[in-house]
C-alpha positions in Angstrom: 0.0 0.0 0.0 2.9 2.4 0.7 4.5 2.0 -2.7 1.4 1.7 -4.8 2.8 -1.5 -6.3 1.0 -4.9 -5.9 2.7 -7.5 -3.7 1.8 -11.2 -3.6 2.8 -14.3 -1.5 5.0 -16.5 -3.7 4.5 -20.2 -2.9 7.7 -21.1 -5.0 9.8 -18.4 -3.2 8.1 -18.8 0.1 8.3 -15.1 0.5 6.5 -11.9 -0.4 7.0 -11.0 -4.1 6.3 -7.6 -5.7 5.2 -8.0 -9.3 7.7 -6.5 -11.7 10.8 -6.5 -9.6 12.5 -9.1 -11.8 10.4 -9.0 -15.0 9.8 -5.3 -15.3 6.1 -6.1 -15.8 4.8 -3.8 -13.1 1.3 -3.7 -11.5 0.3 -0.4 -10.0 -2.5 -0.6 -7.5 -5.7 1.1 -8.7 -8.2 -0.3 -6.2 -8.3 -3.0 -3.6 -11.7 -4.5 -2.7 -12.6 -7.0 0.0 -15.6 -9.4 -0.2 -18.4 -9.5 2.4 -16.8 -12.4 4.3 -13.4 -10.7 4.4 -11.7 -13.8 2.9 -11.2 -12.7 -0.7 -9.4 -9.8 -2.3 -10.0 -8.3 -5.7 -7.1 -6.2 -6.9 -7.5 -3.8 -9.8 -4.2 -2.8 -11.3 -2.7 -0.7 -14.1 -0.5 -3.2 -15.9 2.8 -2.4 -17.5 3.9 -5.2 -19.8 2.4 -8.7 -19.5 0.9 -10.0 -16.2 1.5 -13.8 -16.8 4.8 -15.6 -16.8 3.6 -17.3 -20.0 3.9 -13.9 -21.8 0.1 -13.2 -21.9 -1.8 -10.1 -20.8 -3.3 -12.1 -17.9 -3.2 -15.6 -16.3 -6.8 -16.4 -17.4 -6.0 -17.4 -20.9 -7.8 -20.8 -20.9 -11.5 -21.4 -21.0 -13.9 -24.3 -21.6 -15.2 -24.0 -25.1 -17.2 -26.8 -26.7 -16.4 -29.0 -23.7 -12.7 -28.6 -24.2 -10.1 -26.6 -22.4 -9.0 -24.0 -25.0 -6.4 -21.3 -25.0 -8.2 -18.1 -25.8 -5.5 -15.5 -25.5 -2.3 -15.2 -27.5 1.3 -15.0 -26.2 2.3 -11.4 -26.5 5.9 -11.6 -25.3 8.3 -14.5 -25.7 9.5 -14.5 -22.1 12.4 -16.9 -22.9 13.8 -14.5 -25.5 14.0 -11.7 -22.9 15.3 -14.1 -20.2 12.4 -13.6 -17.7 10.5 -16.8 -17.9 
């Protein structure tokens, strides 16, 4: 909240992780909402670069279409080429 940048808990790192510190794909906090039970957060961000480590704009690039799991969003940035996969 102090910096205006979004911070998450990383299971792989077992530590807090601020989006963009290593990739440059920064998330600036626009609004933080809490649900009625106080157990879910909704984070609205201003995204610089891609949000997903797969090189897509967001992590929700798969959907069930015609009974099949289908990729519905293209890869925008080849993360391996920029060394930030």
